[in-house]
A tleap script that builds the chain and sets N, CA, C and O, in Angstrom:
source leaprc.protein.ff14SB
mol = sequence {
  NMET ILE GLY LEU PRO ALA GLY THR ARG ILE
  TRP ILE ALA ALA GLY PHE THR ASP MET ARG
  CYS GLY PHE ASN GLY LEU ALA ALA LYS VAL
  GLU SER ALA LEU LEU ASP ASP PRO PHE SER
  GLY HIE VAL PHE ALA PHE ARG GLY ARG ARG
  GLY ASN VAL ILE LYS LEU LEU TRP SER SER
  GLY ASP GLY LEU CYS MET PHE ALA LYS ARG
  LEU GLU HIE GLY ARG PHE ILE TRP PRO GLN
  ALA THR GLU GLY LYS VAL HIE LEU THR PRO
  ALA GLN LEU SER MET LEU LEU GLU GLY ILE
  ASN TRP LYS GLN PRO GLU ARG THR ALA PRO
  LEU MET SER VAL CLEU
}
set mol.1.N position { -11.367 -33.532 -31.751 }
set mol.1.CA position { -10.120 -34.157 -31.368 }
set mol.1.C position { -9.522 -33.382 -30.202 }
set mol.1.O position { -9.739 -32.177 -30.074 }
set mol.2.N position { -8.786 -34.057 -29.371 }
set mol.2.CA position { -8.136 -33.454 -28.225 }
set mol.2.C position { -6.979 -32.581 -28.709 }
set mol.2.O position { -6.247 -32.963 -29.622 }
set mol.3.N position { -6.816 -31.404 -28.093 }
set mol.3.CA position { -5.720 -30.514 -28.468 }
set mol.3.C position { -4.370 -31.139 -28.170 }
set mol.3.O position { -4.181 -31.764 -27.126 }
set mol.4.N position { -3.444 -30.970 -29.078 }
set mol.4.CA position { -2.113 -31.548 -28.924 }
set mol.4.C position { -1.145 -30.502 -28.390 }
set mol.4.O position { -1.225 -29.335 -28.774 }
set mol.5.N position { -0.230 -30.903 -27.508 }
set mol.5.CA position { 0.768 -29.959 -27.002 }
set mol.5.C position { 1.657 -29.422 -28.130 }
set mol.5.O position { 1.856 -30.091 -29.144 }
set mol.6.N position { 2.179 -28.228 -27.946 }
set mol.6.CA position { 3.093 -27.643 -28.931 }
set mol.6.C position { 4.291 -28.561 -29.125 }
set mol.6.O position { 4.800 -29.146 -28.168 }
set mol.7.N position { 4.726 -28.679 -30.344 }
set mol.7.CA position { 5.883 -29.512 -30.659 }
set mol.7.C position { 5.553 -30.963 -30.938 }
set mol.7.O position { 6.446 -31.745 -31.267 }
set mol.8.N position { 4.288 -31.341 -30.813 }
set mol.8.CA position { 3.903 -32.722 -31.103 }
set mol.8.C position { 4.016 -32.974 -32.598 }
set mol.8.O position { 3.493 -32.203 -33.403 }
set mol.9.N position { 4.688 -34.035 -32.966 }
set mol.9.CA position { 4.813 -34.417 -34.378 }
set mol.9.C position { 3.714 -35.423 -34.697 }
set mol.9.O position { 3.316 -36.209 -33.837 }
set mol.10.N position { 3.233 -35.397 -35.912 }
set mol.10.CA position { 2.170 -36.301 -36.353 }
set mol.10.C position { 2.721 -37.124 -37.501 }
set mol.10.O position { 3.217 -36.578 -38.487 }
set mol.11.N position { 2.633 -38.436 -37.371 }
set mol.11.CA position { 3.184 -39.351 -38.367 }
set mol.11.C position { 2.110 -40.298 -38.872 }
set mol.11.O position { 1.341 -40.852 -38.086 }
set mol.12.N position { 2.059 -40.482 -40.184 }
set mol.12.CA position { 1.210 -41.504 -40.804 }
set mol.12.C position { 2.086 -42.717 -41.059 }
set mol.12.O position { 3.175 -42.600 -41.621 }
set mol.13.N position { 1.609 -43.876 -40.647 }
set mol.13.CA position { 2.294 -45.130 -40.970 }
set mol.13.C position { 1.875 -45.527 -42.378 }
set mol.13.O position { 0.713 -45.860 -42.610 }
set mol.14.N position { 2.814 -45.494 -43.320 }
set mol.14.CA position { 2.505 -45.818 -44.713 }
set mol.14.C position { 2.064 -47.278 -44.818 }
set mol.14.O position { 2.430 -48.108 -43.986 }
set mol.15.N position { 1.293 -47.571 -45.826 }
set mol.15.CA position { 0.796 -48.933 -46.012 }
set mol.15.C position { -0.457 -49.170 -45.193 }
set mol.15.O position { -1.071 -48.231 -44.686 }
set mol.16.N position { -0.828 -50.434 -45.069 }
set mol.16.CA position { -2.048 -50.800 -44.367 }
set mol.16.C position { -1.726 -51.492 -43.058 }
set mol.16.O position { -0.687 -52.139 -42.928 }
set mol.17.N position { -2.613 -51.356 -42.094 }
set mol.17.CA position { -2.453 -51.956 -40.779 }
set mol.17.C position { -3.683 -52.791 -40.462 }
set mol.17.O position { -4.802 -52.417 -40.814 }
set mol.18.N position { -3.478 -53.906 -39.807 }
set mol.18.CA position { -4.582 -54.743 -39.340 }
set mol.18.C position { -5.318 -53.971 -38.248 }
set mol.18.O position { -4.756 -53.724 -37.181 }
set mol.19.N position { -6.558 -53.593 -38.502 }
set mol.19.CA position { -7.309 -52.769 -37.567 }
set mol.19.C position { -7.787 -53.542 -36.342 }
set mol.19.O position { -8.435 -52.968 -35.467 }
set mol.20.N position { -7.480 -54.822 -36.267 }
set mol.20.CA position { -7.755 -55.577 -35.045 }
set mol.20.C position { -6.720 -55.265 -33.971 }
set mol.20.O position { -6.911 -55.604 -32.803 }
set mol.21.N position { -5.613 -54.613 -34.370 }
set mol.21.CA position { -4.561 -54.252 -33.409 }
set mol.21.C position { -5.094 -53.251 -32.394 }
set mol.21.O position { -5.856 -52.343 -32.726 }
set mol.22.N position { -4.673 -53.440 -31.160 }
set mol.22.CA position { -5.008 -52.508 -30.091 }
set mol.22.C position { -3.770 -51.742 -29.682 }
set mol.22.O position { -2.860 -51.532 -30.484 }
set mol.23.N position { -3.743 -51.327 -28.425 }
set mol.23.CA position { -2.620 -50.539 -27.920 }
set mol.23.C position { -1.280 -51.241 -28.146 }
set mol.23.O position { -0.359 -50.655 -28.715 }
set mol.24.N position { -1.174 -52.477 -27.706 }
set mol.24.CA position { 0.107 -53.187 -27.789 }
set mol.24.C position { 0.532 -53.453 -29.228 }
set mol.24.O position { 1.706 -53.294 -29.564 }
set mol.25.N position { -0.405 -53.855 -30.080 }
set mol.25.CA position { -0.073 -54.138 -31.476 }
set mol.25.C position { 0.385 -52.900 -32.222 }
set mol.25.O position { 1.347 -52.955 -32.989 }
set mol.26.N position { -0.297 -51.778 -32.004 }
set mol.26.CA position { 0.090 -50.540 -32.677 }
set mol.26.C position { 1.411 -50.009 -32.118 }
set mol.26.O position { 2.238 -49.496 -32.872 }
set mol.27.N position { 1.616 -50.127 -30.796 }
set mol.27.CA position { 2.886 -49.694 -30.205 }
set mol.27.C position { 4.044 -50.515 -30.767 }
set mol.27.O position { 5.122 -49.979 -31.024 }
set mol.28.N position { 3.819 -51.816 -30.956 }
set mol.28.CA position { 4.860 -52.674 -31.533 }
set mol.28.C position { 5.155 -52.265 -32.968 }
set mol.28.O position { 6.308 -52.297 -33.397 }
set mol.29.N position { 4.112 -51.878 -33.720 }
set mol.29.CA position { 4.320 -51.435 -35.102 }
set mol.29.C position { 5.116 -50.130 -35.140 }
set mol.29.O position { 5.961 -49.945 -36.015 }
set mol.30.N position { 4.850 -49.228 -34.196 }
set mol.30.CA position { 5.616 -47.976 -34.123 }
set mol.30.C position { 7.094 -48.288 -33.917 }
set mol.30.O position { 7.959 -47.683 -34.552 }
set mol.31.N position { 7.379 -49.240 -33.023 }
set mol.31.CA position { 8.771 -49.575 -32.734 }
set mol.31.C position { 9.449 -50.316 -33.880 }
set mol.31.O position { 10.573 -49.982 -34.253 }
set mol.32.N position { 8.774 -51.322 -34.444 }
set mol.32.CA position { 9.432 -52.173 -35.440 }
set mol.32.C position { 9.383 -51.597 -36.850 }
set mol.32.O position { 10.409 -51.562 -37.528 }
set mol.33.N position { 8.237 -51.150 -37.301 }
set mol.33.CA position { 8.105 -50.683 -38.688 }
set mol.33.C position { 8.488 -49.216 -38.851 }
set mol.33.O position { 9.086 -48.838 -39.859 }
set mol.34.N position { 8.147 -48.387 -37.865 }
set mol.34.CA position { 8.416 -46.952 -37.988 }
set mol.34.C position { 9.722 -46.541 -37.300 }
set mol.34.O position { 10.174 -45.405 -37.446 }
set mol.35.N position { 10.322 -47.469 -36.552 }
set mol.35.CA position { 11.576 -47.220 -35.839 }
set mol.35.C position { 11.487 -45.971 -34.971 }
set mol.35.O position { 12.358 -45.103 -35.011 }
set mol.36.N position { 10.409 -45.901 -34.182 }
set mol.36.CA position { 10.180 -44.751 -33.319 }
set mol.36.C position { 9.723 -45.250 -31.957 }
set mol.36.O position { 9.476 -46.442 -31.774 }
set mol.37.N position { 9.614 -44.345 -31.015 }
set mol.37.CA position { 9.202 -44.671 -29.653 }
set mol.37.C position { 7.724 -44.325 -29.482 }
set mol.37.O position { 7.354 -43.158 -29.611 }
set mol.38.N position { 6.870 -45.310 -29.195 }
set mol.38.CA position { 5.441 -45.017 -29.039 }
set mol.38.C position { 5.142 -44.123 -27.827 }
set mol.38.O position { 4.048 -43.567 -27.725 }
set mol.39.N position { 6.100 -43.985 -26.916 }
set mol.39.CA position { 5.920 -43.152 -25.727 }
set mol.39.C position { 6.573 -41.780 -25.877 }
set mol.39.O position { 6.789 -41.084 -24.885 }
set mol.40.N position { 6.888 -41.388 -27.114 }
set mol.40.CA position { 7.552 -40.111 -27.391 }
set mol.40.C position { 6.614 -38.918 -27.259 }
set mol.40.O position { 7.076 -37.780 -27.164 }
set mol.41.N position { 5.309 -39.158 -27.253 }
set mol.41.CA position { 4.340 -38.064 -27.229 }
set mol.41.C position { 3.865 -37.681 -28.617 }
set mol.41.O position { 2.945 -36.875 -28.757 }
set mol.42.N position { 4.476 -38.243 -29.640 }
set mol.42.CA position { 4.050 -37.977 -31.004 }
set mol.42.C position { 2.801 -38.790 -31.326 }
set mol.42.O position { 2.505 -39.782 -30.659 }
set mol.43.N position { 2.076 -38.363 -32.349 }
set mol.43.CA position { 0.858 -39.041 -32.778 }
set mol.43.C position { 1.197 -39.921 -33.977 }
set mol.43.O position { 1.873 -39.478 -34.906 }
set mol.44.N position { 0.731 -41.157 -33.953 }
set mol.44.CA position { 0.959 -42.107 -35.040 }
set mol.44.C position { -0.401 -42.541 -35.586 }
set mol.44.O position { -1.256 -43.005 -34.831 }
set mol.45.N position { -0.600 -42.389 -36.897 }
set mol.45.CA position { -1.872 -42.711 -37.540 }
set mol.45.C position { -1.730 -43.985 -38.371 }
set mol.45.O position { -0.732 -44.183 -39.065 }
set mol.46.N position { -2.743 -44.840 -38.288 }
set mol.46.CA position { -2.765 -46.119 -39.003 }
set mol.46.C position { -4.106 -46.242 -39.717 }
set mol.46.O position { -5.139 -45.819 -39.198 }
set mol.47.N position { -4.080 -46.833 -40.925 }
set mol.47.CA position { -5.303 -47.013 -41.713 }
set mol.47.C position { -5.459 -48.470 -42.090 }
set mol.47.O position { -4.478 -49.160 -42.369 }
set mol.48.N position { -6.700 -48.935 -42.097 }
set mol.48.CA position { -7.000 -50.296 -42.516 }
set mol.48.C position { -6.974 -50.436 -44.023 }
set mol.48.O position { -6.896 -49.443 -44.746 }
set mol.49.N position { -7.038 -51.677 -44.498 }
set mol.49.CA position { -6.951 -51.967 -45.929 }
set mol.49.C position { -8.073 -51.320 -46.740 }
set mol.49.O position { -7.822 -50.795 -47.825 }
set mol.50.N position { -9.304 -51.351 -46.233 }
set mol.50.CA position { -10.423 -50.767 -46.972 }
set mol.50.C position { -10.391 -49.242 -46.991 }
set mol.50.O position { -11.022 -48.618 -47.843 }
set mol.51.N position { -9.660 -48.642 -46.058 }
set mol.51.CA position { -9.492 -47.188 -46.066 }
set mol.51.C position { -10.564 -46.410 -45.338 }
set mol.51.O position { -10.523 -45.179 -45.322 }
set mol.52.N position { -11.530 -47.093 -44.731 }
set mol.52.CA position { -12.589 -46.355 -44.049 }
set mol.52.C position { -12.403 -46.319 -42.526 }
set mol.52.O position { -13.213 -45.717 -41.821 }
set mol.53.N position { -11.346 -46.957 -42.015 }
set mol.53.CA position { -11.064 -46.963 -40.580 }
set mol.53.C position { -9.660 -46.414 -40.338 }
set mol.53.O position { -8.710 -46.753 -41.044 }
set mol.54.N position { -9.555 -45.562 -39.325 }
set mol.54.CA position { -8.269 -45.003 -38.943 }
set mol.54.C position { -8.135 -45.112 -37.432 }
set mol.54.O position { -9.120 -45.002 -36.701 }
set mol.55.N position { -6.906 -45.328 -36.970 }
set mol.55.CA position { -6.598 -45.320 -35.546 }
set mol.55.C position { -5.388 -44.428 -35.316 }
set mol.55.O position { -4.423 -44.456 -36.079 }
set mol.56.N position { -5.457 -43.637 -34.252 }
set mol.56.CA position { -4.345 -42.791 -33.836 }
set mol.56.C position { -3.858 -43.288 -32.488 }
set mol.56.O position { -4.659 -43.640 -31.621 }
set mol.57.N position { -2.554 -43.317 -32.314 }
set mol.57.CA position { -1.943 -43.746 -31.057 }
set mol.57.C position { -0.988 -42.662 -30.599 }
set mol.57.O position { -0.189 -42.169 -31.395 }
set mol.58.N position { -1.055 -42.279 -29.320 }
set mol.58.CA position { -0.095 -41.339 -28.762 }
set mol.58.C position { 0.003 -41.544 -27.258 }
set mol.58.O position { -0.894 -42.113 -26.636 }
set mol.59.N position { 1.081 -41.083 -26.696 }
set mol.59.CA position { 1.302 -41.180 -25.256 }
set mol.59.C position { 1.017 -39.827 -24.627 }
set mol.59.O position { 1.520 -38.800 -25.083 }
set mol.60.N position { 0.209 -39.831 -23.579 }
set mol.60.CA position { -0.128 -38.586 -22.883 }
set mol.60.C position { 0.807 -38.319 -21.711 }
set mol.60.O position { 0.619 -37.355 -20.969 }
set mol.61.N position { 1.807 -39.165 -21.545 }
set mol.61.CA position { 2.749 -39.005 -20.449 }
set mol.61.C position { 2.492 -39.988 -19.324 }
set mol.61.O position { 3.429 -40.453 -18.676 }
set mol.62.N position { 1.230 -40.305 -19.089 }
set mol.62.CA position { 0.915 -41.270 -18.039 }
set mol.62.C position { 0.280 -42.541 -18.598 }
set mol.62.O position { -0.156 -43.408 -17.841 }
set mol.63.N position { 0.228 -42.648 -19.925 }
set mol.63.CA position { -0.319 -43.844 -20.560 }
set mol.63.C position { -0.549 -43.621 -22.038 }
set mol.63.O position { -0.438 -42.500 -22.533 }
set mol.64.N position { -0.874 -44.704 -22.747 }
set mol.64.CA position { -1.161 -44.606 -24.181 }
set mol.64.C position { -2.627 -44.262 -24.395 }
set mol.64.O position { -3.501 -44.701 -23.648 }
set mol.65.N position { -2.877 -43.471 -25.425 }
set mol.65.CA position { -4.237 -43.105 -25.828 }
set mol.65.C position { -4.459 -43.618 -27.243 }
set mol.65.O position { -3.535 -43.640 -28.056 }
set mol.66.N position { -5.684 -44.027 -27.530 }
set mol.66.CA position { -6.014 -44.476 -28.882 }
set mol.66.C position { -7.343 -43.852 -29.291 }
set mol.66.O position { -8.309 -43.842 -28.529 }
set mol.67.N position { -7.362 -43.336 -30.506 }
set mol.67.CA position { -8.556 -42.751 -31.106 }
set mol.67.C position { -8.864 -43.571 -32.340 }
set mol.67.O position { -7.967 -43.857 -33.133 }
set mol.68.N position { -10.114 -43.953 -32.515 }
set mol.68.CA position { -10.512 -44.710 -33.705 }
set mol.68.C position { -11.699 -44.015 -34.358 }
set mol.68.O position { -12.577 -43.487 -33.675 }
set mol.69.N position { -11.715 -44.023 -35.701 }
set mol.69.CA position { -12.829 -43.442 -36.442 }
set mol.69.C position { -13.106 -44.284 -37.677 }
set mol.69.O position { -12.187 -44.739 -38.358 }
set mol.70.N position { -14.394 -44.482 -37.953 }
set mol.70.CA position { -14.811 -45.184 -39.159 }
set mol.70.C position { -15.693 -44.243 -39.966 }
set mol.70.O position { -16.662 -43.693 -39.443 }
set mol.71.N position { -15.357 -44.055 -41.245 }
set mol.71.CA position { -16.188 -43.251 -42.137 }
set mol.71.C position { -17.300 -44.131 -42.698 }
set mol.71.O position { -17.040 -45.236 -43.175 }
set mol.72.N position { -18.510 -43.654 -42.642 }
set mol.72.CA position { -19.626 -44.407 -43.213 }
set mol.72.C position { -19.639 -44.294 -44.734 }
set mol.72.O position { -20.097 -45.202 -45.427 }
set mol.73.N position { -19.134 -43.177 -45.244 }
set mol.73.CA position { -19.035 -42.966 -46.695 }
set mol.73.C position { -17.666 -42.369 -46.983 }
set mol.73.O position { -17.191 -41.508 -46.242 }
set mol.74.N position { -17.039 -42.820 -48.050 }
set mol.74.CA position { -15.718 -42.309 -48.412 }
set mol.74.C position { -14.618 -43.075 -47.718 }
set mol.74.O position { -14.854 -44.090 -47.062 }
set mol.75.N position { -13.398 -42.561 -47.878 }
set mol.75.CA position { -12.243 -43.200 -47.250 }
set mol.75.C position { -11.203 -42.158 -46.909 }
set mol.75.O position { -11.215 -41.041 -47.426 }
set mol.76.N position { -10.297 -42.556 -46.020 }
set mol.76.CA position { -9.213 -41.684 -45.599 }
set mol.76.C position { -8.128 -41.691 -46.674 }
set mol.76.O position { -7.730 -42.751 -47.158 }
set mol.77.N position { -7.651 -40.497 -47.045 }
set mol.77.CA position { -6.606 -40.362 -48.062 }
set mol.77.C position { -5.269 -40.729 -47.424 }
set mol.77.O position { -4.923 -40.234 -46.351 }
set mol.78.N position { -4.519 -41.610 -48.106 }
set mol.78.CA position { -3.275 -42.135 -47.542 }
set mol.78.C position { -2.142 -41.954 -48.536 }
set mol.78.O position { -2.398 -41.894 -49.739 }
set mol.79.N position { -0.893 -41.865 -48.078 }
set mol.79.CA position { 0.243 -41.722 -48.994 }
set mol.79.C position { 0.412 -42.952 -49.888 }
set mol.79.O position { -0.054 -44.037 -49.542 }
set mol.80.N position { 1.066 -42.790 -51.020 }
set mol.80.CA position { 1.326 -43.891 -51.951 }
set mol.80.C position { 2.360 -44.871 -51.414 }
set mol.80.O position { 2.359 -46.042 -51.794 }
set mol.81.N position { 3.243 -44.405 -50.536 }
set mol.81.CA position { 4.316 -45.262 -49.998 }
set mol.81.C position { 3.728 -46.493 -49.315 }
set mol.81.O position { 2.626 -46.441 -48.768 }
set mol.82.N position { 4.464 -47.590 -49.351 }
set mol.82.CA position { 4.000 -48.827 -48.733 }
set mol.82.C position { 4.693 -49.121 -47.411 }
set mol.82.O position { 4.284 -50.030 -46.687 }
set mol.83.N position { 5.733 -48.365 -47.088 }
set mol.83.CA position { 6.413 -48.550 -45.807 }
set mol.83.C position { 7.011 -47.231 -45.358 }
set mol.83.O position { 7.159 -46.301 -46.150 }
set mol.84.N position { 7.351 -47.159 -44.084 }
set mol.84.CA position { 7.903 -45.934 -43.522 }
set mol.84.C position { 6.809 -45.052 -42.957 }
set mol.84.O position { 5.702 -45.509 -42.671 }
set mol.85.N position { 7.139 -43.769 -42.801 }
set mol.85.CA position { 6.180 -42.835 -42.215 }
set mol.85.C position { 6.227 -41.502 -42.944 }
set mol.85.O position { 7.231 -41.144 -43.560 }
set mol.86.N position { 5.123 -40.780 -42.861 }
set mol.86.CA position { 4.977 -39.484 -43.527 }
set mol.86.C position { 4.545 -38.479 -42.464 }
set mol.86.O position { 3.650 -38.763 -41.667 }
set mol.87.N position { 5.176 -37.307 -42.451 }
set mol.87.CA position { 4.853 -36.262 -41.468 }
set mol.87.C position { 3.637 -35.462 -41.912 }
set mol.87.O position { 3.497 -35.149 -43.094 }
set mol.88.N position { 2.754 -35.130 -40.968 }
set mol.88.CA position { 1.596 -34.267 -41.217 }
set mol.88.C position { 1.631 -33.072 -40.284 }
set mol.88.O position { 2.205 -33.139 -39.198 }
set mol.89.N position { 1.018 -31.983 -40.707 }
set mol.89.CA position { 0.811 -30.834 -39.828 }
set mol.89.C position { -0.508 -31.057 -39.082 }
set mol.89.O position { -1.312 -31.892 -39.497 }
set mol.90.N position { -0.741 -30.327 -37.991 }
set mol.90.CA position { -2.038 -30.447 -37.312 }
set mol.90.C position { -3.220 -30.133 -38.230 }
set mol.90.O position { -4.270 -30.766 -38.115 }
set mol.91.N position { -3.066 -29.168 -39.137 }
set mol.91.CA position { -4.144 -28.840 -40.079 }
set mol.91.C position { -4.416 -30.010 -41.020 }
set mol.91.O position { -5.574 -30.322 -41.301 }
set mol.92.N position { -3.357 -30.662 -41.508 }
set mol.92.CA position { -3.533 -31.824 -42.380 }
set mol.92.C position { -4.203 -32.971 -41.633 }
set mol.92.O position { -5.025 -33.687 -42.205 }
set mol.93.N position { -3.856 -33.149 -40.358 }
set mol.93.CA position { -4.498 -34.196 -39.563 }
set mol.93.C position { -5.995 -33.919 -39.435 }
set mol.93.O position { -6.807 -34.837 -39.549 }
set mol.94.N position { -6.359 -32.675 -39.202 }
set mol.94.CA position { -7.776 -32.315 -39.110 }
set mol.94.C position { -8.513 -32.644 -40.396 }
set mol.94.O position { -9.615 -33.191 -40.365 }
set mol.95.N position { -7.902 -32.310 -41.532 }
set mol.95.CA position { -8.521 -32.629 -42.819 }
set mol.95.C position { -8.631 -34.131 -43.011 }
set mol.95.O position { -9.669 -34.633 -43.443 }
set mol.96.N position { -7.562 -34.850 -42.691 }
set mol.96.CA position { -7.560 -36.304 -42.817 }
set mol.96.C position { -8.710 -36.913 -42.038 }
set mol.96.O position { -9.434 -37.759 -42.563 }
set mol.97.N position { -8.891 -36.491 -40.784 }
set mol.97.CA position { -9.932 -37.055 -39.933 }
set mol.97.C position { -11.343 -36.724 -40.415 }
set mol.97.O position { -12.300 -37.409 -40.053 }
set mol.98.N position { -11.476 -35.681 -41.229 }
set mol.98.CA position { -12.771 -35.325 -41.797 }
set mol.98.C position { -13.016 -35.993 -43.150 }
set mol.98.O position { -14.073 -35.811 -43.753 }
set mol.99.N position { -12.040 -36.765 -43.622 }
set mol.99.CA position { -12.186 -37.426 -44.912 }
set mol.99.C position { -11.872 -36.509 -46.084 }
set mol.99.O position { -12.263 -36.791 -47.216 }
set mol.100.N position { -11.169 -35.413 -45.819 }
set mol.100.CA position { -10.802 -34.441 -46.857 }
set mol.100.C position { -9.426 -34.808 -47.401 }
set mol.100.O position { -8.566 -35.274 -46.654 }
set mol.101.N position { -9.218 -34.602 -48.692 }
set mol.101.CA position { -7.917 -34.870 -49.299 }
set mol.101.C position { -6.911 -33.845 -48.793 }
set mol.101.O position { -6.864 -32.726 -49.304 }
set mol.102.N position { -6.111 -34.206 -47.803 }
set mol.102.CA position { -5.134 -33.315 -47.185 }
set mol.102.C position { -3.937 -33.071 -48.090 }
set mol.102.O position { -3.178 -32.129 -47.863 }
set mol.103.N position { -3.750 -33.913 -49.126 }
set mol.103.CA position { -2.585 -33.763 -50.000 }
set mol.103.C position { -2.731 -32.588 -50.958 }
set mol.103.O position { -1.746 -31.933 -51.299 }
set mol.104.N position { -3.963 -32.323 -51.393 }
set mol.104.CA position { -4.191 -31.244 -52.352 }
set mol.104.C position { -5.443 -30.453 -51.989 }
set mol.104.O position { -6.391 -30.407 -52.773 }
set mol.105.N position { -5.461 -29.833 -50.817 }
set mol.105.CA position { -6.641 -29.027 -50.474 }
set mol.105.C position { -6.714 -27.806 -51.381 }
set mol.105.O position { -5.688 -27.272 -51.802 }
set mol.106.N position { -7.904 -27.382 -51.672 }
set mol.106.CA position { -8.087 -26.220 -52.543 }
set mol.106.C position { -8.792 -25.121 -51.774 }
set mol.106.O position { -9.737 -25.376 -51.028 }
set mol.107.N position { -8.330 -23.905 -51.962 }
set mol.107.CA position { -9.002 -22.756 -51.352 }
set mol.107.C position { -10.283 -22.471 -52.136 }
set mol.107.O position { -10.348 -22.673 -53.349 }
set mol.108.N position { -11.284 -22.004 -51.424 }
set mol.108.CA position { -12.556 -21.690 -52.087 }
set mol.108.C position { -12.560 -20.292 -52.671 }
set mol.108.O position { -13.431 -19.957 -53.473 }
set mol.109.N position { -11.593 -19.469 -52.279 }
set mol.109.CA position { -11.479 -18.120 -52.817 }
set mol.109.C position { -9.995 -17.788 -52.965 }
set mol.109.O position { -9.165 -18.307 -52.219 }
set mol.110.N position { -9.660 -16.927 -53.926 }
set mol.110.CA position { -8.248 -16.552 -54.075 }
set mol.110.C position { -7.752 -15.778 -52.861 }
set mol.110.O position { -8.532 -15.113 -52.179 }
set mol.111.N position { -6.474 -15.865 -52.600 }
set mol.111.CA position { -5.877 -15.124 -51.490 }
set mol.111.C position { -5.923 -13.629 -51.786 }
set mol.111.O position { -5.666 -13.194 -52.908 }
set mol.112.N position { -6.254 -12.860 -50.765 }
set mol.112.CA position { -6.281 -11.402 -50.899 }
set mol.112.C position { -4.915 -10.881 -50.464 }
set mol.112.O position { -4.355 -11.349 -49.473 }
set mol.113.N position { -4.391 -9.930 -51.194 }
set mol.113.CA position { -3.102 -9.355 -50.792 }
set mol.113.C position { -3.356 -8.347 -49.670 }
set mol.113.O position { -4.311 -7.571 -49.698 }
set mol.114.N position { -2.472 -8.392 -48.698 }
set mol.114.CA position { -2.571 -7.480 -47.551 }
set mol.114.C position { -1.648 -6.308 -47.797 }
set mol.114.O position { -0.482 -6.499 -48.145 }
set mol.115.N position { -2.147 -5.108 -47.624 }
set mol.115.CA position { -1.339 -3.904 -47.840 }
set mol.115.C position { -0.596 -3.519 -46.613 }
set mol.115.O position { 0.134 -2.528 -46.619 }
savepdb mol mol.pdb
quit
């Protein structure tokens, strides 16, 4: 994934989105359903009904960018909410894009205390 500038917020659009939407359709959803500005520089994530396709929309300053990914096995973990938006950290976005459950990640080893 392309590195995001510092201060970029990442938002998941709760519920399902028609994955036939392109730049204009997703930008309209950001404005109407999420009540946000698609040209704000923030990243907006959308998932299809089956859960195996995700699209990200963000503005790079000189135009809109869209990233799409389809998982061949598994599905993207999504919030239970059916409307609105949910904030993610960059680390959670990375896990989401890999098909990892970003809501409850587990460490493989206990934390070591630092002296």
